[in-house]
TORKOL-4160 file (C-alpha; in steps of 0.2 Angstrom, whole numbers, padded with zeros to 4 digits, m for minus):
410
<pt num="1" X="0012" Y="0078" Z="m0102"/>
<pt num="2" X="0011" Y="0086" Z="m0086"/>
<pt num="3" X="m0004" Y="0084" Z="m0074"/>
<pt num="4" X="m0010" Y="0091" Z="m0058"/>
<pt num="5" X="m0022" Y="0082" Z="m0046"/>
<pt num="6" X="m0036" Y="0092" Z="m0038"/>
<pt num="7" X="m0046" Y="0086" Z="m0023"/>
<pt num="8" X="m0063" Y="0095" Z="m0021"/>
<pt num="9" X="m0072" Y="0094" Z="m0004"/>
<pt num="10" X="m0071" Y="0103" Z="0012"/>
<pt num="11" X="m0070" Y="0086" Z="0021"/>
<pt num="12" X="m0053" Y="0084" Z="0014"/>
<pt num="13" X="m0047" Y="0101" Z="0022"/>
<pt num="14" X="m0055" Y="0096" Z="0039"/>
<pt num="15" X="m0046" Y="0080" Z="0039"/>
<pt num="16" X="m0062" Y="0070" Z="0039"/>
<pt num="17" X="m0056" Y="0059" Z="0025"/>
<pt num="18" X="m0039" Y="0055" Z="0018"/>
<pt num="19" X="m0035" Y="0059" Z="0000"/>
<pt num="20" X="m0032" Y="0042" Z="m0006"/>
<pt num="21" X="m0038" Y="0046" Z="m0023"/>
<pt num="22" X="m0022" Y="0057" Z="m0026"/>
<pt num="23" X="m0011" Y="0042" Z="m0022"/>
<pt num="24" X="m0020" Y="0031" Z="m0034"/>
<pt num="25" X="m0021" Y="0043" Z="m0048"/>
<pt num="26" X="m0002" Y="0048" Z="m0046"/>
<pt num="27" X="0003" Y="0029" Z="m0048"/>
<pt num="28" X="m0008" Y="0027" Z="m0063"/>
<pt num="29" X="m0003" Y="0043" Z="m0071"/>
<pt num="30" X="0016" Y="0039" Z="m0068"/>
<pt num="31" X="0013" Y="0022" Z="m0077"/>
<pt num="32" X="0006" Y="0032" Z="m0092"/>
<pt num="33" X="0022" Y="0043" Z="m0093"/>
<pt num="34" X="0012" Y="0058" Z="m0087"/>
<pt num="35" X="0022" Y="0068" Z="m0074"/>
<pt num="36" X="0012" Y="0074" Z="m0059"/>
<pt num="37" X="0018" Y="0091" Z="m0053"/>
<pt num="38" X="0007" Y="0094" Z="m0038"/>
<pt num="39" X="m0008" Y="0089" Z="m0027"/>
<pt num="40" X="m0021" Y="0102" Z="m0022"/>
<pt num="41" X="m0036" Y="0101" Z="m0010"/>
<pt num="42" X="m0049" Y="0114" Z="m0011"/>
<pt num="43" X="m0066" Y="0116" Z="m0002"/>
<pt num="44" X="m0083" Y="0117" Z="m0009"/>
<pt num="45" X="m0082" Y="0136" Z="m0013"/>
<pt num="46" X="m0084" Y="0141" Z="m0031"/>
<pt num="47" X="m0072" Y="0156" Z="m0030"/>
<pt num="48" X="m0058" Y="0146" Z="m0023"/>
<pt num="49" X="m0061" Y="0131" Z="m0034"/>
<pt num="50" X="m0060" Y="0143" Z="m0050"/>
<pt num="51" X="m0044" Y="0150" Z="m0043"/>
<pt num="52" X="m0037" Y="0132" Z="m0040"/>
<pt num="53" X="m0041" Y="0128" Z="m0059"/>
<pt num="54" X="m0032" Y="0143" Z="m0065"/>
<pt num="55" X="m0017" Y="0139" Z="m0054"/>
<pt num="56" X="m0017" Y="0121" Z="m0059"/>
<pt num="57" X="m0018" Y="0125" Z="m0078"/>
<pt num="58" X="m0004" Y="0137" Z="m0076"/>
<pt num="59" X="0008" Y="0123" Z="m0072"/>
<pt num="60" X="0000" Y="0108" Z="m0081"/>
<pt num="61" X="m0009" Y="0104" Z="m0097"/>
<pt num="62" X="m0020" Y="0090" Z="m0089"/>
<pt num="63" X="m0030" Y="0092" Z="m0073"/>
<pt num="64" X="m0039" Y="0078" Z="m0064"/>
<pt num="65" X="m0052" Y="0084" Z="m0052"/>
<pt num="66" X="m0060" Y="0072" Z="m0039"/>
<pt num="67" X="m0076" Y="0075" Z="m0030"/>
<pt num="68" X="m0091" Y="0087" Z="m0031"/>
<pt num="69" X="m0101" Y="0079" Z="m0045"/>
<pt num="70" X="m0116" Y="0074" Z="m0035"/>
<pt num="71" X="m0134" Y="0081" Z="m0035"/>
<pt num="72" X="m0133" Y="0092" Z="m0019"/>
<pt num="73" X="m0130" Y="0111" Z="m0019"/>
<pt num="74" X="m0112" Y="0109" Z="m0012"/>
<pt num="75" X="m0107" Y="0098" Z="m0027"/>
<pt num="76" X="m0100" Y="0113" Z="m0037"/>
<pt num="77" X="m0086" Y="0105" Z="m0048"/>
<pt num="78" X="m0096" Y="0104" Z="m0064"/>
<pt num="79" X="m0103" Y="0121" Z="m0063"/>
<pt num="80" X="m0086" Y="0129" Z="m0060"/>
<pt num="81" X="m0078" Y="0118" Z="m0074"/>
<pt num="82" X="m0092" Y="0124" Z="m0086"/>
<pt num="83" X="m0089" Y="0142" Z="m0081"/>
<pt num="84" X="m0070" Y="0140" Z="m0083"/>
<pt num="85" X="m0072" Y="0134" Z="m0101"/>
<pt num="86" X="m0087" Y="0145" Z="m0104"/>
<pt num="87" X="m0099" Y="0131" Z="m0107"/>
<pt num="88" X="m0117" Y="0128" Z="m0103"/>
<pt num="89" X="m0123" Y="0114" Z="m0093"/>
<pt num="90" X="m0135" Y="0102" Z="m0102"/>
<pt num="91" X="m0144" Y="0086" Z="m0098"/>
<pt num="92" X="m0134" Y="0071" Z="m0106"/>
<pt num="93" X="m0148" Y="0059" Z="m0111"/>
<pt num="94" X="m0138" Y="0043" Z="m0110"/>
<pt num="95" X="m0133" Y="0048" Z="m0092"/>
<pt num="96" X="m0150" Y="0052" Z="m0087"/>
<pt num="97" X="m0157" Y="0035" Z="m0094"/>
<pt num="98" X="m0143" Y="0026" Z="m0084"/>
<pt num="99" X="m0148" Y="0035" Z="m0068"/>
<pt num="100" X="m0166" Y="0030" Z="m0071"/>
<pt num="101" X="m0161" Y="0012" Z="m0073"/>
<pt num="102" X="m0151" Y="0013" Z="m0057"/>
<pt num="103" X="m0167" Y="0018" Z="m0048"/>
<pt num="104" X="m0178" Y="0006" Z="m0056"/>
<pt num="105" X="m0193" Y="0001" Z="m0044"/>
<pt num="106" X="m0189" Y="0016" Z="m0033"/>
<pt num="107" X="m0193" Y="0034" Z="m0032"/>
<pt num="108" X="m0180" Y="0045" Z="m0040"/>
<pt num="109" X="m0175" Y="0060" Z="m0030"/>
<pt num="110" X="m0180" Y="0076" Z="m0037"/>
<pt num="111" X="m0162" Y="0082" Z="m0038"/>
<pt num="112" X="m0155" Y="0066" Z="m0046"/>
<pt num="113" X="m0156" Y="0075" Z="m0063"/>
<pt num="114" X="m0141" Y="0086" Z="m0058"/>
<pt num="115" X="m0131" Y="0070" Z="m0059"/>
<pt num="116" X="m0134" Y="0070" Z="m0078"/>
<pt num="117" X="m0130" Y="0089" Z="m0080"/>
<pt num="118" X="m0114" Y="0090" Z="m0090"/>
<pt num="119" X="m0104" Y="0104" Z="m0099"/>
<pt num="120" X="m0109" Y="0105" Z="m0117"/>
<pt num="121" X="m0098" Y="0096" Z="m0129"/>
<pt num="122" X="m0089" Y="0086" Z="m0116"/>
<pt num="123" X="m0084" Y="0068" Z="m0117"/>
<pt num="124" X="m0094" Y="0057" Z="m0104"/>
<pt num="125" X="m0085" Y="0044" Z="m0094"/>
<pt num="126" X="m0099" Y="0031" Z="m0089"/>
<pt num="127" X="m0101" Y="0027" Z="m0070"/>
<pt num="128" X="m0104" Y="0009" Z="m0068"/>
<pt num="129" X="m0104" Y="0010" Z="m0049"/>
<pt num="130" X="m0114" Y="0025" Z="m0045"/>
<pt num="131" X="m0125" Y="0039" Z="m0052"/>
<pt num="132" X="m0113" Y="0053" Z="m0057"/>
<pt num="133" X="m0104" Y="0051" Z="m0074"/>
<pt num="134" X="m0086" Y="0057" Z="m0076"/>
<pt num="135" X="m0083" Y="0071" Z="m0088"/>
<pt num="136" X="m0068" Y="0075" Z="m0099"/>
<pt num="137" X="m0066" Y="0093" Z="m0107"/>
<pt num="138" X="m0053" Y="0097" Z="m0119"/>
<pt num="139" X="m0049" Y="0114" Z="m0127"/>
<pt num="140" X="m0034" Y="0124" Z="m0132"/>
<pt num="141" X="m0022" Y="0110" Z="m0127"/>
<pt num="142" X="m0029" Y="0109" Z="m0110"/>
<pt num="143" X="m0038" Y="0093" Z="m0103"/>
<pt num="144" X="m0049" Y="0093" Z="m0088"/>
<pt num="145" X="m0055" Y="0076" Z="m0081"/>
<pt num="146" X="m0069" Y="0077" Z="m0068"/>
<pt num="147" X="m0071" Y="0061" Z="m0057"/>
<pt num="148" X="m0083" Y="0056" Z="m0043"/>
<pt num="149" X="m0075" Y="0057" Z="m0026"/>
<pt num="150" X="m0079" Y="0039" Z="m0019"/>
<pt num="151" X="m0064" Y="0028" Z="m0023"/>
<pt num="152" X="m0075" Y="0013" Z="m0028"/>
<pt num="153" X="m0083" Y="0024" Z="m0042"/>
<pt num="154" X="m0067" Y="0034" Z="m0046"/>
<pt num="155" X="m0055" Y="0020" Z="m0048"/>
<pt num="156" X="m0064" Y="0008" Z="m0061"/>
<pt num="157" X="m0070" Y="0024" Z="m0070"/>
<pt num="158" X="m0053" Y="0030" Z="m0072"/>
<pt num="159" X="m0045" Y="0014" Z="m0077"/>
<pt num="160" X="m0059" Y="0009" Z="m0089"/>
<pt num="161" X="m0062" Y="0026" Z="m0098"/>
<pt num="162" X="m0049" Y="0039" Z="m0094"/>
<pt num="163" X="m0034" Y="0028" Z="m0096"/>
<pt num="164" X="m0037" Y="0023" Z="m0114"/>
<pt num="165" X="m0041" Y="0042" Z="m0118"/>
<pt num="166" X="m0025" Y="0047" Z="m0110"/>
<pt num="167" X="m0014" Y="0034" Z="m0118"/>
<pt num="168" X="m0019" Y="0042" Z="m0135"/>
<pt num="169" X="m0011" Y="0058" Z="m0129"/>
<pt num="170" X="0007" Y="0051" Z="m0125"/>
<pt num="171" X="0019" Y="0042" Z="m0136"/>
<pt num="172" X="0029" Y="0034" Z="m0122"/>
<pt num="173" X="0026" Y="0019" Z="m0112"/>
<pt num="174" X="0032" Y="0020" Z="m0094"/>
<pt num="175" X="0035" Y="0004" Z="m0085"/>
<pt num="176" X="0040" Y="0001" Z="m0067"/>
<pt num="177" X="0046" Y="m0013" Z="m0056"/>
<pt num="178" X="0046" Y="m0011" Z="m0037"/>
<pt num="179" X="0058" Y="m0022" Z="m0028"/>
<pt num="180" X="0053" Y="m0025" Z="m0009"/>
<pt num="181" X="0068" Y="m0025" Z="0003"/>
<pt num="182" X="0068" Y="m0031" Z="0021"/>
<pt num="183" X="0082" Y="m0030" Z="0034"/>
<pt num="184" X="0091" Y="m0015" Z="0027"/>
<pt num="185" X="0087" Y="0003" Z="0030"/>
<pt num="186" X="0085" Y="0017" Z="0017"/>
<pt num="187" X="0102" Y="0024" Z="0020"/>
<pt num="188" X="0110" Y="0007" Z="0018"/>
<pt num="189" X="0101" Y="0003" Z="0002"/>
<pt num="190" X="0107" Y="0020" Z="m0005"/>
<pt num="191" X="0125" Y="0017" Z="0000"/>
<pt num="192" X="0125" Y="0000" Z="m0008"/>
<pt num="193" X="0117" Y="0007" Z="m0024"/>
<pt num="194" X="0125" Y="0024" Z="m0024"/>
<pt num="195" X="0134" Y="0023" Z="m0040"/>
<pt num="196" X="0119" Y="0016" Z="m0049"/>
<pt num="197" X="0108" Y="0030" Z="m0042"/>
<pt num="198" X="0120" Y="0044" Z="m0047"/>
<pt num="199" X="0122" Y="0037" Z="m0065"/>
<pt num="200" X="0103" Y="0035" Z="m0068"/>
<pt num="201" X="0095" Y="0041" Z="m0083"/>
<pt num="202" X="0084" Y="0029" Z="m0091"/>
<pt num="203" X="0079" Y="0018" Z="m0081"/>
<pt num="204" X="0078" Y="0028" Z="m0065"/>
<pt num="205" X="0080" Y="0021" Z="m0047"/>
<pt num="206" X="0070" Y="0028" Z="m0032"/>
<pt num="207" X="0070" Y="0021" Z="m0015"/>
<pt num="208" X="0055" Y="0024" Z="m0003"/>
<pt num="209" X="0057" Y="0020" Z="0015"/>
<pt num="210" X="0042" Y="0013" Z="0024"/>
<pt num="211" X="0040" Y="0008" Z="0043"/>
<pt num="212" X="0046" Y="m0010" Z="0041"/>
<pt num="213" X="0054" Y="m0011" Z="0023"/>
<pt num="214" X="0061" Y="m0001" Z="0009"/>
<pt num="215" X="0053" Y="m0001" Z="m0008"/>
<pt num="216" X="0065" Y="0002" Z="m0023"/>
<pt num="217" X="0056" Y="0007" Z="m0039"/>
<pt num="218" X="0064" Y="0005" Z="m0056"/>
<pt num="219" X="0055" Y="0015" Z="m0070"/>
<pt num="220" X="0060" Y="0015" Z="m0088"/>
<pt num="221" X="0052" Y="0023" Z="m0103"/>
<pt num="222" X="0052" Y="0018" Z="m0122"/>
<pt num="223" X="0040" Y="0019" Z="m0136"/>
<pt num="224" X="0034" Y="0001" Z="m0133"/>
<pt num="225" X="0031" Y="m0007" Z="m0116"/>
<pt num="226" X="0042" Y="m0022" Z="m0121"/>
<pt num="227" X="0057" Y="m0011" Z="m0125"/>
<pt num="228" X="0055" Y="m0002" Z="m0108"/>
<pt num="229" X="0055" Y="m0019" Z="m0099"/>
<pt num="230" X="0071" Y="m0024" Z="m0107"/>
<pt num="231" X="0079" Y="m0008" Z="m0102"/>
<pt num="232" X="0075" Y="m0012" Z="m0084"/>
<pt num="233" X="0082" Y="m0030" Z="m0084"/>
<pt num="234" X="0101" Y="m0026" Z="m0082"/>
<pt num="235" X="0098" Y="m0013" Z="m0068"/>
<pt num="236" X="0087" Y="m0025" Z="m0059"/>
<pt num="237" X="0099" Y="m0039" Z="m0061"/>
<pt num="238" X="0113" Y="m0029" Z="m0054"/>
<pt num="239" X="0102" Y="m0024" Z="m0039"/>
<pt num="240" X="0098" Y="m0042" Z="m0035"/>
<pt num="241" X="0117" Y="m0046" Z="m0036"/>
<pt num="242" X="0120" Y="m0032" Z="m0023"/>
<pt num="243" X="0106" Y="m0034" Z="m0011"/>
<pt num="244" X="0103" Y="m0053" Z="m0013"/>
<pt num="245" X="0091" Y="m0061" Z="m0001"/>
<pt num="246" X="0086" Y="m0044" Z="0007"/>
<pt num="247" X="0074" Y="m0043" Z="m0008"/>
<pt num="248" X="0060" Y="m0054" Z="m0004"/>
<pt num="249" X="0048" Y="m0050" Z="m0019"/>
<pt num="250" X="0042" Y="m0037" Z="m0031"/>
<pt num="251" X="0027" Y="m0026" Z="m0034"/>
<pt num="252" X="0012" Y="m0033" Z="m0025"/>
<pt num="253" X="0021" Y="m0048" Z="m0017"/>
<pt num="254" X="0017" Y="m0051" Z="0002"/>
<pt num="255" X="0031" Y="m0059" Z="0012"/>
<pt num="256" X="0018" Y="m0068" Z="0023"/>
<pt num="257" X="0010" Y="m0076" Z="0008"/>
<pt num="258" X="0026" Y="m0080" Z="0000"/>
<pt num="259" X="0030" Y="m0090" Z="0016"/>
<pt num="260" X="0013" Y="m0098" Z="0017"/>
<pt num="261" X="0014" Y="m0104" Z="m0001"/>
<pt num="262" X="0032" Y="m0111" Z="0002"/>
<pt num="263" X="0027" Y="m0120" Z="0018"/>
<pt num="264" X="0012" Y="m0128" Z="0010"/>
<pt num="265" X="0023" Y="m0134" Z="m0005"/>
<pt num="266" X="0035" Y="m0141" Z="0008"/>
<pt num="267" X="0021" Y="m0150" Z="0018"/>
<pt num="268" X="0025" Y="m0140" Z="0034"/>
<pt num="269" X="0014" Y="m0132" Z="0047"/>
<pt num="270" X="0016" Y="m0117" Z="0058"/>
<pt num="271" X="0011" Y="m0112" Z="0076"/>
<pt num="272" X="0015" Y="m0095" Z="0084"/>
<pt num="273" X="0018" Y="m0090" Z="0102"/>
<pt num="274" X="0018" Y="m0071" Z="0105"/>
<pt num="275" X="0022" Y="m0060" Z="0120"/>
<pt num="276" X="0027" Y="m0042" Z="0115"/>
<pt num="277" X="0018" Y="m0043" Z="0098"/>
<pt num="278" X="0002" Y="m0047" Z="0106"/>
<pt num="279" X="m0006" Y="m0056" Z="0091"/>
<pt num="280" X="0000" Y="m0045" Z="0077"/>
<pt num="281" X="0011" Y="m0059" Z="0070"/>
<pt num="282" X="m0002" Y="m0072" Z="0069"/>
<pt num="283" X="m0014" Y="m0059" Z="0062"/>
<pt num="284" X="m0001" Y="m0055" Z="0048"/>
<pt num="285" X="m0003" Y="m0073" Z="0042"/>
<pt num="286" X="m0022" Y="m0075" Z="0046"/>
<pt num="287" X="m0024" Y="m0060" Z="0034"/>
<pt num="288" X="m0019" Y="m0071" Z="0020"/>
<pt num="289" X="m0033" Y="m0081" Z="0011"/>
<pt num="290" X="m0031" Y="m0100" Z="0014"/>
<pt num="291" X="m0019" Y="m0098" Z="0028"/>
<pt num="292" X="m0028" Y="m0111" Z="0039"/>
<pt num="293" X="m0020" Y="m0125" Z="0028"/>
<pt num="294" X="m0003" Y="m0120" Z="0036"/>
<pt num="295" X="m0006" Y="m0110" Z="0051"/>
<pt num="296" X="m0012" Y="m0122" Z="0065"/>
<pt num="297" X="m0012" Y="m0110" Z="0080"/>
<pt num="298" X="m0008" Y="m0093" Z="0087"/>
<pt num="299" X="m0006" Y="m0091" Z="0106"/>
<pt num="300" X="m0003" Y="m0074" Z="0115"/>
<pt num="301" X="0006" Y="m0079" Z="0130"/>
<pt num="302" X="0009" Y="m0062" Z="0137"/>
<pt num="303" X="0011" Y="m0066" Z="0156"/>
<pt num="304" X="0025" Y="m0077" Z="0163"/>
<pt num="305" X="0011" Y="m0088" Z="0170"/>
<pt num="306" X="0005" Y="m0091" Z="0152"/>
<pt num="307" X="0022" Y="m0095" Z="0146"/>
<pt num="308" X="0024" Y="m0108" Z="0159"/>
<pt num="309" X="0007" Y="m0116" Z="0159"/>
<pt num="310" X="0003" Y="m0115" Z="0140"/>
<pt num="311" X="0020" Y="m0117" Z="0132"/>
<pt num="312" X="0030" Y="m0127" Z="0146"/>
<pt num="313" X="0043" Y="m0114" Z="0148"/>
<pt num="314" X="0052" Y="m0119" Z="0164"/>
<pt num="315" X="0050" Y="m0108" Z="0179"/>
<pt num="316" X="0069" Y="m0108" Z="0182"/>
<pt num="317" X="0072" Y="m0101" Z="0164"/>
<pt num="318" X="0061" Y="m0086" Z="0167"/>
<pt num="319" X="0068" Y="m0084" Z="0185"/>
<pt num="320" X="0086" Y="m0085" Z="0180"/>
<pt num="321" X="0086" Y="m0078" Z="0162"/>
<pt num="322" X="0070" Y="m0068" Z="0162"/>
<pt num="323" X="0055" Y="m0068" Z="0151"/>
<pt num="324" X="0065" Y="m0058" Z="0138"/>
<pt num="325" X="0079" Y="m0069" Z="0134"/>
<pt num="326" X="0086" Y="m0081" Z="0121"/>
<pt num="327" X="0082" Y="m0096" Z="0132"/>
<pt num="328" X="0063" Y="m0091" Z="0134"/>
<pt num="329" X="0061" Y="m0087" Z="0116"/>
<pt num="330" X="0068" Y="m0104" Z="0112"/>
<pt num="331" X="0057" Y="m0113" Z="0124"/>
<pt num="332" X="0042" Y="m0104" Z="0118"/>
<pt num="333" X="0045" Y="m0109" Z="0100"/>
<pt num="334" X="0048" Y="m0127" Z="0104"/>
<pt num="335" X="0033" Y="m0127" Z="0116"/>
<pt num="336" X="0020" Y="m0120" Z="0104"/>
<pt num="337" X="0026" Y="m0132" Z="0091"/>
<pt num="338" X="0025" Y="m0148" Z="0102"/>
<pt num="339" X="0009" Y="m0144" Z="0110"/>
<pt num="340" X="0000" Y="m0139" Z="0093"/>
<pt num="341" X="0008" Y="m0153" Z="0083"/>
<pt num="342" X="0015" Y="m0140" Z="0070"/>
<pt num="343" X="0032" Y="m0144" Z="0062"/>
<pt num="344" X="0037" Y="m0126" Z="0065"/>
<pt num="345" X="0036" Y="m0115" Z="0080"/>
<pt num="346" X="0039" Y="m0096" Z="0080"/>
<pt num="347" X="0040" Y="m0085" Z="0095"/>
<pt num="348" X="0042" Y="m0067" Z="0100"/>
<pt num="349" X="0047" Y="m0060" Z="0117"/>
<pt num="350" X="0053" Y="m0042" Z="0120"/>
<pt num="351" X="0051" Y="m0025" Z="0128"/>
<pt num="352" X="0040" Y="m0014" Z="0117"/>
<pt num="353" X="0040" Y="0001" Z="0130"/>
<pt num="354" X="0038" Y="0014" Z="0134"/>
<pt num="355" X="0042" Y="0007" Z="0151"/>
<pt num="356" X="0050" Y="m0009" Z="0157"/>
<pt num="357" X="0068" Y="m0006" Z="0150"/>
<pt num="358" X="0084" Y="m0007" Z="0159"/>
<pt num="359" X="0102" Y="m0004" Z="0154"/>
<pt num="360" X="0105" Y="m0022" Z="0151"/>
<pt num="361" X="0088" Y="m0025" Z="0142"/>
<pt num="362" X="0082" Y="m0008" Z="0135"/>
<pt num="363" X="0066" Y="m0004" Z="0126"/>
<pt num="364" X="0066" Y="m0011" Z="0109"/>
<pt num="365" X="0075" Y="m0027" Z="0113"/>
<pt num="366" X="0066" Y="m0042" Z="0106"/>
<pt num="367" X="0071" Y="m0061" Z="0105"/>
<pt num="368" X="0064" Y="m0072" Z="0092"/>
<pt num="369" X="0063" Y="m0091" Z="0093"/>
<pt num="370" X="0062" Y="m0103" Z="0079"/>
<pt num="371" X="0059" Y="m0122" Z="0081"/>
<pt num="372" X="0061" Y="m0131" Z="0064"/>
<pt num="373" X="0067" Y="m0148" Z="0059"/>
<pt num="374" X="0069" Y="m0153" Z="0077"/>
<pt num="375" X="0081" Y="m0139" Z="0080"/>
<pt num="376" X="0079" Y="m0123" Z="0090"/>
<pt num="377" X="0087" Y="m0106" Z="0085"/>
<pt num="378" X="0085" Y="m0089" Z="0092"/>
<pt num="379" X="0089" Y="m0072" Z="0086"/>
<pt num="380" X="0091" Y="m0055" Z="0094"/>
<pt num="381" X="0085" Y="m0038" Z="0087"/>
<pt num="382" X="0087" Y="m0020" Z="0094"/>
<pt num="383" X="0072" Y="m0011" Z="0087"/>
<pt num="384" X="0068" Y="0007" Z="0087"/>
<pt num="385" X="0053" Y="0018" Z="0088"/>
<pt num="386" X="0038" Y="0020" Z="0099"/>
<pt num="387" X="0028" Y="0005" Z="0106"/>
<pt num="388" X="0018" Y="0002" Z="0090"/>
<pt num="389" X="0032" Y="0004" Z="0079"/>
<pt num="390" X="0043" Y="m0008" Z="0089"/>
<pt num="391" X="0029" Y="m0021" Z="0088"/>
<pt num="392" X="0027" Y="m0018" Z="0069"/>
<pt num="393" X="0045" Y="m0020" Z="0066"/>
<pt num="394" X="0046" Y="m0036" Z="0077"/>
<pt num="395" X="0032" Y="m0044" Z="0067"/>
<pt num="396" X="0042" Y="m0041" Z="0050"/>
<pt num="397" X="0058" Y="m0047" Z="0058"/>
<pt num="398" X="0050" Y="m0063" Z="0064"/>
<pt num="399" X="0042" Y="m0066" Z="0047"/>
<pt num="400" X="0059" Y="m0063" Z="0039"/>
<pt num="401" X="0068" Y="m0075" Z="0051"/>
<pt num="402" X="0056" Y="m0088" Z="0045"/>
<pt num="403" X="0058" Y="m0084" Z="0027"/>
<pt num="404" X="0077" Y="m0085" Z="0028"/>
<pt num="405" X="0075" Y="m0102" Z="0037"/>
<pt num="406" X="0064" Y="m0110" Z="0025"/>
<pt num="407" X="0073" Y="m0103" Z="0010"/>
<pt num="408" X="0089" Y="m0112" Z="0016"/>
<pt num="409" X="0080" Y="m0129" Z="0020"/>
<pt num="410" X="0084" Y="m0143" Z="0008"/>
């Protein structure tokens, strides 16, 4: 099966909202073995929407349209879809009753009944999180699925009702595993796996570069999900053999959570001292539910004075070596650990730019300190990008340094 995704709404074209629905739908459709050939966004204009449907169906047998199902005059998707399939709009009694129950105890807006208007003969996709039901039209080998625009309505509706419908239309199960890689760029990953990528058939291997990591998606197809998973295993094993500890997890794994879980299991606690990352590193751990059981403290010691007074970095160290140095990073990590009572101290100090760099210490130079098991270690990284990109990359580098250290701890 081949699908097109159609986003309906002038707000998409104006850039007022991002088309996250297309991203979500593409991932789910790929998992169903349905190839997505294109994404299109069209405004609230009947003529252009009708033309977009014609174009989409010229390439695909399935079109998923998002948005424009509400009760107002600019919600035109149902009207255009009915016209395209030469259907009349009629009131769906079950949908109307559901809308009335939703407004129980309140006045129902006069135009609310438009939410219950659907093309005759369609299949209804109930909306358990809003008023407008989804719609499925199928005729002459063509399938049109209409979904509400708000993601909190669209996503559960699609998973609960559209996915089971579409599973009946394809006889293949597609299964994917995403290996999450840190410390290697996309080009290096491709070089290390070049022969596997060139020889790929089923499974397929696709690297995707992100700002701070590389995702490697392995996808296999078979008539049963279990068989597809077995096809992936030898390829995944070989990739693990080649990339080793650069693979920190799979699918929805989060590196910060992996670390917190391991530290908790080891009975360790963590404190962080930041300069150039300005709180972003601490925030990466605070984002994880339950982090307070491991993370004791995070301090943004941005100025030299703060490094000296809060962390006990010797004035002479900064005077001789500079705030951006191995020695300062080491003293920061040890200082935050000892003053907070944490068993592990982690620190960052660097030059994020755009100014402040020198030939000896250029923009992007970052030092990391790690105090663990009574010993202090430092690491140097030369990071690229603008100020925010350097800071983001520094955060991931710091987390990866900690991950490697605790992985090797006996």
